[in-house]
C-alpha positions in Angstrom: 388.4 135.6 227.3 389.4 132.0 226.6 387.9 129.7 224.0 387.6 126.0 224.7 389.0 123.8 221.9 387.7 120.4 223.1 385.1 118.5 221.1 382.2 119.4 223.4 381.8 122.8 221.6 379.1 122.6 218.8 380.4 123.6 215.4 378.5 125.8 213.0 379.8 125.4 209.5 379.2 128.3 207.2 378.9 126.3 203.9 376.0 124.1 205.2 373.4 126.9 205.2 373.0 127.0 209.0 372.4 123.2 209.6 374.5 120.8 211.7 376.2 118.1 209.6 377.6 115.9 212.4 375.0 113.4 213.6 376.7 113.0 217.0 376.5 116.7 217.6 372.9 116.7 216.8 372.2 114.1 219.4 374.2 116.0 221.9 372.6 119.4 221.8 369.8 121.0 219.8 370.5 124.6 220.7 373.4 126.4 222.0 373.2 127.3 225.7 374.9 130.0 227.7 376.6 129.2 230.9 376.9 132.4 232.9 379.5 130.8 235.3 381.8 129.8 232.5 384.1 132.4 231.1 384.1 130.8 227.7 380.8 131.4 226.0 379.9 130.1 222.6 377.7 132.2 220.3 376.4 131.9 216.8 378.9 132.9 214.2 378.1 136.2 212.5 379.1 137.3 209.1 382.3 138.7 210.7 383.2 135.3 212.3 383.8 136.9 215.8 382.7 135.9 219.4 380.8 137.9 222.0 382.6 139.7 224.8 382.1 139.4 228.6 379.9 142.5 228.6 377.5 141.2 226.0 377.1 137.9 228.0 375.2 139.7 230.9 372.6 141.4 228.7 370.5 138.8 226.9 368.8 136.0 228.7 368.5 134.0 225.5 370.7 133.9 222.5 368.9 134.4 219.2 370.3 133.4 215.9 371.1 136.2 213.6 370.2 135.7 210.0 373.0 134.0 208.1 370.9 133.5 205.0 367.3 133.1 204.0 367.1 129.4 204.9 368.6 129.8 208.4 366.2 132.7 209.3 363.2 130.3 209.4 364.8 128.4 212.3 365.6 131.4 214.5 364.1 131.6 218.0 362.6 135.0 217.4 360.6 133.8 214.4 359.1 130.9 216.4 357.6 133.3 218.9 353.9 134.2 218.5 353.5 137.7 217.2 351.7 140.1 219.5 348.8 142.1 218.1 349.6 145.8 217.6 348.4 148.2 220.3 345.1 150.0 219.7 345.3 153.4 218.1 344.9 155.4 215.0 346.8 154.3 211.9 347.4 156.0 208.6 347.0 153.6 205.7 348.4 154.7 202.4 347.1 153.1 199.2 348.1 153.4 195.6 345.8 155.5 193.4 344.7 152.5 191.4 343.6 150.6 194.6 341.2 153.4 195.7 337.6 152.5 194.9 335.1 155.4 194.8 332.4 153.9 197.0 330.2 156.3 199.1 329.7 155.7 202.8 326.4 154.0 203.8 324.9 157.2 205.0 325.4 158.9 201.6 324.6 155.9 199.4 321.0 157.0 198.8 322.0 160.5 198.0 324.7 159.3 195.7 322.2 157.0 193.9 319.7 159.8 193.6 322.2 162.2 192.1 323.6 159.6 189.7 320.0 158.8 188.5 319.2 162.5 188.1 322.3 163.1 186.1 321.5 160.2 183.9 317.9 161.4 183.4 319.1 164.9 182.6 321.6 163.6 180.0 318.8 161.5 178.4 316.4 164.4 178.3 319.1 166.6 176.7 319.7 163.9 174.0 316.0 163.6 173.3 315.6 167.4 173.2 318.4 167.8 170.7 317.2 164.9 168.6 313.7 166.5 168.5 315.1 169.8 167.4 317.2 168.1 164.7 314.1 166.2 163.5 312.0 169.3 163.5 314.7 171.2 161.5 314.9 168.4 158.9 311.1 168.5 158.6 311.0 172.2 158.1 313.7 172.0 155.5 311.8 169.3 153.6 308.5 171.3 153.9 310.3 174.4 152.5 311.7 172.3 149.6 308.2 171.0 148.8 306.7 174.5 148.9 309.5 175.7 146.7 308.9 172.9 144.2 305.1 173.5 144.2 305.4 177.2 143.6 308.2 177.1 141.1 307.2 174.2 139.0 303.4 173.7 139.5 302.4 177.1 140.6 299.2 176.1 142.6 296.1 178.3 142.6 293.3 178.5 145.1 290.0 177.0 144.0 287.0 179.0 143.0 283.5 178.7 144.5 280.0 179.7 143.5 276.4 179.1 144.7 274.1 177.7 142.1 271.0 177.0 144.2 269.4 177.5 147.6 266.1 176.0 148.9 264.6 177.1 152.3 261.9 175.4 154.3 260.6 175.8 157.9 260.6 179.6 158.1 257.2 180.9 159.2 257.0 184.7 159.5 253.3 185.0 160.2 253.5 183.9 163.9 255.5 186.6 165.8 256.1 184.5 169.0 256.9 181.0 167.6 260.6 180.2 166.9 261.7 178.9 163.5 263.6 175.7 162.7 264.7 176.1 159.0 266.0 173.3 156.8 268.2 174.7 154.0 269.8 173.0 151.0 272.8 174.7 149.4 274.2 173.7 146.0 277.9 174.8 145.8 280.0 174.7 142.7 283.7 174.2 143.2 286.2 174.6 140.4 289.9 173.5 140.4 291.8 175.8 138.1 295.2 174.0 138.5 296.4 172.3 135.3 298.6 169.6 137.0 297.5 169.6 140.7 294.5 167.7 142.1 292.6 168.7 145.3 291.5 166.6 148.2 288.8 168.1 150.4 288.8 166.3 153.8 286.2 165.8 156.5 285.6 168.4 159.1 284.5 171.3 156.7 281.5 173.4 157.5 278.9 175.7 155.8 276.9 178.4 157.7 274.1 180.6 156.5 273.5 184.0 158.1 270.9 186.7 157.9 271.9 190.1 159.4 274.3 188.4 161.7 271.8 185.7 162.8 272.8 182.1 162.0 269.9 180.4 160.4 271.6 177.0 159.9 274.8 175.1 159.6 276.0 171.8 158.2 279.1 169.8 157.2 280.8 170.4 153.9 281.0 167.3 151.7 284.5 165.6 151.5 285.5 164.7 148.0 288.6 164.4 145.7 288.9 166.7 142.7 291.2 166.2 139.8 293.0 169.0 137.9 290.9 171.4 135.9 287.6 169.9 137.2 284.3 171.4 138.3 282.4 169.6 141.1 278.9 170.4 142.4 278.0 169.5 146.0 274.7 169.7 147.9 274.9 170.3 151.6 271.9 170.4 154.0 271.8 172.9 156.8 269.7 172.8 159.9 268.6 175.5 162.3 266.9 174.6 165.7 264.4 176.9 167.4 265.8 180.2 166.4 263.9 183.1 168.0 263.6 186.2 165.7 262.8 189.6 166.9 259.6 191.2 165.7 261.6 193.8 163.8 263.6 191.1 162.0 260.4 189.3 161.1 258.8 192.5 159.6 262.0 193.2 157.7 262.2 189.7 156.2 258.5 189.9 155.2 259.1 193.3 153.4 262.2 192.0 151.6 260.4 188.9 150.5 257.7 191.0 149.0 260.3 192.9 147.1 261.9 189.7 145.9 265.4 190.5 147.3 266.3 188.7 150.5 270.1 189.0 151.3 272.1 186.2 153.0 275.7 185.5 153.9 277.1 182.1 153.2 280.4 181.0 154.7 282.4 177.9 153.8 285.4 176.6 155.6 287.0 173.2 154.6 290.4 171.4 154.9 292.1 170.8 151.5 295.3 169.2 150.2 297.1 169.5 146.9 298.0 166.3 145.1 300.7 165.5 142.6 300.5 161.9 141.5 300.8 159.8 144.6 302.3 162.7 146.7 300.1 165.0 148.8 300.9 168.2 150.7 300.0 169.0 154.2 296.5 170.0 155.1 295.5 173.6 154.5 292.3 175.5 155.1 290.2 177.1 152.4 287.8 179.8 153.4 285.0 181.2 151.2 282.7 184.2 151.8 279.6 184.5 149.6 277.0 187.2 149.3 273.6 185.9 148.1 270.3 187.4 147.1 267.2 185.2 146.9 263.8 186.0 145.6 261.7 184.2 148.3 262.1 182.0 151.4 260.7 178.7 150.0 262.0 175.4 148.6 261.6 176.8 145.1 263.6 180.0 145.7 266.0 181.3 143.1 269.4 182.8 143.5 269.3 186.3 142.0 272.8 187.4 142.7 275.8 185.7 144.2 279.4 186.7 144.8 281.9 184.3 146.4 285.4 185.3 147.4 288.0 182.6 148.2 290.5 183.8 150.8 294.2 182.8 150.7 295.0 179.3 151.8 296.3 179.0 155.3 297.8 176.2 157.4 295.6 174.5 160.0 
């Protein structure tokens, strides 16, 4: 293969970065062309500086510039061709772990939101439950400390009760068929035996009067505050509405009244608190059972015997 040495062959200097430096050469030709009839064929110089052989001339229809450096690659023929879209098919895309976002598909978005909300609600419920248990435990410990202080230092005692007077009206035993509606006044004497503890009787207490298991009347026990080592007398009115007594009970009451010994049962139940200065305990219930004996069933009746027993204090 022969190489023409005349001036018509375009030169490609290596040190120019792939650009033509001769202005006359630029006007003569813009791209190297291949003449298939000529035995001498010019090609772009490669890194090795050689020329193409006769076999290589027949294969390509166009001569593309190989990359000499980064600047010359932008002017190659292949880079100026429009890129064809890839053929349709299935592709495997690999992403880095930090680029993967955990987003559920649209069909599972509602279920994901429901499960996330349920998990959040469950954790909130658990926190509230354990907080409630911790609060309850603290309250129990504080209550135990208060009880310990009261019993070790102040040694509280239950109050004592007695009945000092009872007056009864509205009991007519002469008519065997008519019901009775008694009105009863009970005078109760309450004594606080504690030397350093006061008592507070709250609202909601009750007094009931029974004869042979039949309730003749009931009323609300008076609420009051009682200091240490104090005796307080309260008067409570009881009412009974249209109570039907059997003929045998009427006859028995008439006979007992003639003897001057009519027995009754009195029951008192009231809420009470212990007080130390400005501090009060929780509410407890005091229960009193009294056995009474009256001389007659009138407003001027007299209490012949009475025995009241105060049960142990209990929590409400």
